[in-house]
C-alpha positions as CSV (number, residue, x, y, z in Angstrom):
1,M,41.0,30.6,-20.6
2,N,43.4,29.4,-23.3
3,D,42.7,26.6,-25.8
4,T,44.7,24.2,-23.5
5,G,42.3,24.7,-20.4
6,R,39.4,25.0,-22.4
7,E,40.4,21.1,-24.4
8,R,41.0,20.0,-20.6
9,R,37.5,21.3,-19.0
10,Y,35.6,19.9,-22.0
11,V,37.6,16.3,-21.3
12,N,36.6,16.3,-17.9
13,E,33.0,17.1,-18.4
14,T,32.8,14.4,-21.0
15,W,34.5,12.4,-18.5
16,H,32.4,12.6,-15.9
17,R,29.4,12.4,-18.1
18,Y,30.2,9.1,-19.5
19,V,30.9,8.0,-15.6
20,G,27.6,9.3,-14.6
21,R,26.0,7.3,-16.9
22,A,27.7,4.4,-16.7
23,R,27.1,4.4,-12.8
24,R,23.2,4.2,-13.6
25,F,23.8,0.6,-14.7
26,E,25.8,-0.4,-11.7
27,N,23.0,-2.8,-10.3
28,V,22.5,-4.4,-14.0
29,G,26.2,-5.0,-13.5
30,L,26.2,-6.6,-10.2
31,V,23.0,-8.7,-11.1
32,L,25.1,-9.9,-14.3
33,A,27.9,-11.0,-12.4
34,A,25.9,-13.0,-9.5
35,V,23.9,-15.1,-12.2
36,V,27.5,-16.0,-13.7
37,L,29.0,-16.6,-10.6
38,G,25.6,-18.7,-9.3
39,V,26.2,-21.1,-12.5
40,L,30.2,-21.1,-12.1
41,V,30.0,-21.3,-8.5
42,P,26.9,-22.7,-6.8
43,G,28.2,-24.4,-3.9
44,P,27.7,-21.9,-1.1
45,G,24.5,-20.3,-2.6
46,R,23.1,-23.6,-0.7
47,Y,23.2,-22.4,2.9
48,A,22.3,-18.3,1.9
49,D,18.9,-19.2,2.0
50,V,18.6,-17.9,5.6
51,L,19.7,-14.5,4.5
52,V,17.1,-13.6,2.2
53,T,14.6,-11.9,4.3
54,P,17.2,-10.0,6.1
55,L,18.6,-8.7,2.4
56,V,15.3,-7.9,1.4
57,I,14.9,-6.3,4.8
58,F,17.9,-3.9,4.0
59,L,16.9,-3.3,0.5
60,V,13.5,-1.9,1.7
61,Y,15.1,0.0,3.9
62,G,17.4,1.1,1.2
63,S,14.6,2.4,-0.7
64,L,12.8,4.0,2.0
65,R,15.8,6.3,3.7
66,G,16.1,9.7,3.0
67,I,12.5,9.9,1.8
68,S,10.6,13.0,3.4
69,V,6.9,13.2,3.2
70,A,6.1,14.3,6.4
71,T,5.1,18.2,5.0
72,V,3.7,17.1,1.5
73,E,0.0,18.2,0.6
74,Y,-1.3,14.6,0.0
75,R,-4.9,15.4,-1.3
76,S,-3.4,17.0,-4.5
77,Y,-1.4,14.0,-5.3
78,G,-4.3,11.7,-4.3
79,L,-5.8,10.8,-7.5
80,V,-1.8,10.3,-9.2
81,I,-1.3,8.0,-6.1
82,L,-4.3,6.2,-7.1
83,C,-4.0,5.9,-10.9
84,S,-0.3,4.9,-10.3
85,L,-1.5,1.6,-8.0
86,A,-4.4,0.7,-10.4
87,V,-1.7,0.7,-13.6
88,S,0.5,-1.3,-11.1
89,Y,-1.6,-3.9,-9.6
90,V,-4.5,-4.0,-11.7
91,L,-3.7,-2.7,-15.4
92,L,-0.4,-4.4,-15.5
93,P,-0.2,-7.7,-14.2
94,F,-4.2,-8.8,-15.4
95,G,-3.6,-7.4,-18.6
96,G,0.1,-8.3,-19.1
97,I,-0.6,-11.8,-17.6
98,R,-3.3,-12.2,-20.5
99,I,-0.3,-11.2,-22.6
100,A,1.8,-13.7,-21.1
101,D,-0.5,-16.7,-21.6
102,A,0.1,-16.7,-24.8
103,V,3.7,-17.3,-25.0
104,L,4.7,-18.4,-21.8
105,T,4.2,-21.7,-20.2
106,G,4.8,-23.4,-16.7
107,D,7.4,-21.9,-14.5
108,A,7.7,-19.0,-17.1
109,L,5.0,-17.7,-16.6
110,I,4.8,-18.7,-12.7
111,G,8.0,-15.5,-12.9
112,M,6.0,-13.5,-15.2
113,A,3.0,-13.4,-12.9
114,I,5.1,-12.9,-9.5
115,V,7.3,-9.9,-11.1
116,L,3.9,-8.2,-12.2
117,A,2.5,-8.8,-8.8
118,A,5.0,-7.4,-7.0
119,P,5.1,-3.7,-5.8
120,T,7.1,-1.1,-7.2
121,T,11.1,-0.6,-6.8
122,A,11.2,2.4,-4.8
123,G,14.8,3.3,-5.4
124,S,14.8,2.7,-9.0
125,A,11.9,4.3,-9.8
126,I,12.9,7.7,-7.6
127,I,16.1,7.5,-9.4
128,W,15.1,7.3,-13.1
129,T,12.1,10.0,-12.3
130,R,14.7,12.6,-11.2
131,L,17.0,11.9,-13.9
132,A,14.1,12.4,-16.0
133,G,13.4,15.6,-14.9
134,G,9.8,14.6,-13.5
135,D,8.5,14.9,-9.8
136,S,10.5,12.9,-7.8
137,E,8.7,13.6,-4.7
138,L,5.5,12.4,-6.1
139,A,7.5,9.0,-7.0
140,A,8.5,8.8,-3.3
141,L,4.8,8.9,-2.4
142,V,3.8,6.2,-4.5
143,S,6.5,3.7,-3.8
144,I,5.9,4.0,0.1
145,S,2.1,3.5,-0.9
146,S,2.6,0.4,-3.2
147,L,5.1,-0.8,-0.4
148,A,2.3,-0.2,2.1
149,V,-0.3,-2.3,0.4
150,A,2.1,-5.0,-0.7
151,P,1.3,-7.3,2.2
152,L,-2.1,-7.7,1.3
153,L,-2.8,-6.7,-2.4
154,T,0.5,-8.8,-3.6
155,P,-0.5,-12.2,-2.6
156,F,-4.3,-11.2,-3.5
157,V,-3.1,-10.5,-7.3
158,L,-0.8,-12.8,-7.6
159,S,-3.2,-15.8,-6.8
160,S,-5.5,-13.9,-8.9
161,L,-3.2,-14.3,-11.6
162,L,-1.8,-18.2,-11.3
163,D,-6.1,-18.7,-11.2
164,R,-5.5,-22.0,-8.6
165,R,-3.1,-23.1,-11.3
166,V,-0.4,-23.3,-8.6
167,A,-0.5,-24.1,-5.3
168,L,0.4,-20.8,-2.8
169,P,1.4,-20.5,0.7
170,V,-0.7,-17.3,0.8
171,E,-0.6,-16.7,4.7
172,T,3.1,-17.3,4.6
173,M,3.5,-14.9,1.7
174,V,1.3,-12.4,3.7
175,V,3.5,-12.4,6.8
176,D,6.5,-12.3,5.1
177,L,5.8,-9.3,3.4
178,L,4.7,-7.6,6.4
179,V,7.6,-8.7,8.0
180,I,9.7,-6.8,5.0
181,V,8.2,-3.8,4.9
182,L,7.7,-3.0,8.8
183,G,11.4,-4.2,9.2
184,G,12.5,-1.9,6.6
185,L,10.4,1.2,7.9
186,V,12.2,0.1,11.6
187,L,15.7,0.2,10.3
188,V,14.4,3.5,8.7
189,I,13.5,5.3,12.7
190,A,16.6,3.1,13.7
191,L,19.5,4.3,11.5
192,P,18.3,7.8,10.6
193,E,20.9,9.4,8.1
194,H,23.4,10.7,10.5
195,V,24.0,7.4,11.7
196,I,25.3,5.7,8.6
197,G,26.2,7.3,5.6
198,D,24.8,7.4,1.7
199,A,27.6,5.6,0.2
200,A,27.4,2.6,2.7
201,V,23.9,2.0,2.4
202,D,24.2,2.4,-1.4
203,R,27.3,-0.2,-1.1
204,G,25.3,-2.4,1.3
205,S,22.2,-2.5,-1.3
206,G,24.4,-3.7,-4.2
207,L,25.9,-6.4,-2.0
208,A,22.4,-7.5,-0.7
209,I,21.1,-7.3,-4.8
210,L,24.4,-9.6,-5.6
211,C,23.7,-12.2,-2.8
212,L,20.0,-12.6,-3.6
213,I,20.7,-13.2,-7.1
214,Y,23.5,-15.6,-6.4
215,S,21.6,-17.8,-3.7
216,S,18.6,-17.6,-6.3
217,I,20.5,-18.8,-9.2
218,A,23.1,-21.1,-7.3
219,S,20.0,-23.0,-5.7
220,V,18.0,-24.0,-9.2
221,D,19.9,-25.8,-12.7
222,V,20.0,-22.9,-15.3
223,G,21.8,-25.5,-17.4
224,A,18.0,-27.0,-17.9
225,I,16.8,-23.6,-19.2
226,D,16.2,-23.8,-23.0
227,P,18.0,-20.7,-24.4
228,A,15.6,-19.5,-27.0
229,S,13.4,-18.8,-24.2
230,F,15.3,-16.0,-22.7
231,G,14.5,-14.1,-26.3
232,V,10.8,-14.9,-25.6
233,V,11.1,-13.1,-22.1
234,G,12.9,-10.6,-23.2
235,A,10.7,-9.8,-26.3
236,L,7.6,-9.8,-23.4
237,V,9.2,-7.4,-21.0
238,V,10.3,-5.0,-23.7
239,S,6.5,-5.2,-25.3
240,L,4.9,-4.8,-21.9
241,L,7.0,-1.5,-20.5
242,G,6.7,-0.3,-23.9
243,V,3.3,-0.5,-24.1
244,G,2.5,0.8,-20.6
245,F,4.7,3.8,-21.4
246,V,2.7,4.6,-24.2
247,A,-0.4,4.0,-22.8
248,V,0.3,6.2,-19.5
249,R,1.3,8.7,-22.2
250,A,-2.0,8.8,-24.0
251,A,-4.0,8.3,-20.9
252,S,-2.1,11.3,-19.6
253,A,-2.4,13.4,-22.6
254,A,-6.4,12.7,-22.6
255,M,-6.1,14.1,-18.9
256,G,-4.0,16.9,-19.0
257,I,-1.3,15.4,-17.3
258,D,2.0,16.9,-17.7
259,R,5.2,15.1,-18.0
260,S,7.0,15.6,-14.7
261,T,4.1,14.3,-13.5
262,Y,3.0,10.7,-15.8
263,L,6.9,10.1,-15.8
264,P,6.6,8.9,-12.0
265,L,3.9,7.7,-13.0
266,F,5.0,5.5,-15.1
267,F,8.0,4.3,-13.5
268,T,6.4,3.3,-10.2
269,A,3.6,1.6,-11.8
270,G,5.8,-0.4,-14.3
271,L,9.2,-0.9,-12.6
272,K,8.9,-4.1,-10.0
273,N,10.5,-4.9,-7.0
274,L,13.2,-7.1,-7.4
275,G,13.9,-8.2,-3.7
276,I,10.1,-9.2,-2.9
277,A,9.9,-10.9,-6.6
278,L,12.8,-13.2,-5.6
279,L,11.4,-13.9,-2.2
280,I,7.9,-15.2,-3.4
281,A,10.3,-17.1,-6.1
282,F,12.3,-19.0,-3.4
283,A,9.1,-20.9,-2.5
284,Y,9.4,-22.9,-6.2
285,R,13.2,-23.5,-6.7
286,S,12.6,-23.1,-10.5
287,A,15.4,-22.3,-12.5
288,M,13.1,-20.2,-15.4
289,V,11.2,-18.3,-12.4
290,V,14.2,-16.9,-11.2
291,V,15.5,-16.2,-15.1
292,V,12.3,-14.6,-15.7
293,I,12.3,-11.9,-12.3
294,V,15.6,-11.3,-13.2
295,T,15.4,-10.8,-17.0
296,Y,12.8,-8.5,-16.4
297,Y,14.8,-6.5,-13.5
298,V,17.7,-5.9,-16.0
299,L,15.5,-4.7,-18.6
300,Q,13.4,-2.3,-16.8
301,Q,16.4,-0.7,-15.8
302,L,17.6,-0.6,-19.6
303,V,14.2,0.9,-20.7
304,G,14.4,3.2,-17.7
305,A,17.2,4.6,-18.8
306,V,16.4,5.3,-22.6
307,I,13.1,6.9,-21.5
308,A,14.9,9.1,-18.9
309,D,17.0,10.1,-21.9
310,F,14.8,10.4,-24.4
311,A,11.1,10.6,-23.4
């Protein structure tokens, strides 16, 4: 191969590498675009409420689609799955709310409680695990387990975190989460991979995220938020995720768990489900609740990228 050919190949490989990295943040870009659209053109957002549940069902479908665990030996992963669920539904929410209570108040604290009580974001957890070279099969198993127990654990954890400070429609929340999880599973069965292509599902999931964020932002008064609160929330989220990763890493070292296992343990425990958190947030009609959830989502994607590249 001559010098020109080598240079051309180098340019192509570099281009594809940077494009691949940029595509990791497509959802972050969609979120930011939806926020801007919701602030500038809020009018149509008030009519989008009826679409929230179907959109979240589709996101659950997109997360679960293609996951094949029928041949997995569950007992070999049982302890790690239980550990991840314990971190996701006990250690992170109850430890995190203690820290949040020291720096947040009112609706900001409610938003943080909602996102901490939410199940894992299956799609992102699996993607970051795979990109980091971790056990994506384990990430898939934990994601399914987290979503399966969400209708019971998320309302219970959220009510415990808020400690009767806010009236919670627990029964309605349980029903909504059951509908979402079961609806996603029904779509997985009704729309197998050969019926609808991956590219179409990815585009549909991106549109669903955009619509959810847009309708959430359009329905509240974002202008009433103190800009300084963004920094506080952002610092808190990064701190929680950073401390969570260090804690998981230290515990894994003490127990002799290798990198391929502790990475999915962190991603499935620390990365939270945007759609389900926003569904719960719709009951509050608060700008700060929505902002906290969106901020957590954006930062968890950025932290996930850093860990996938450098951990």
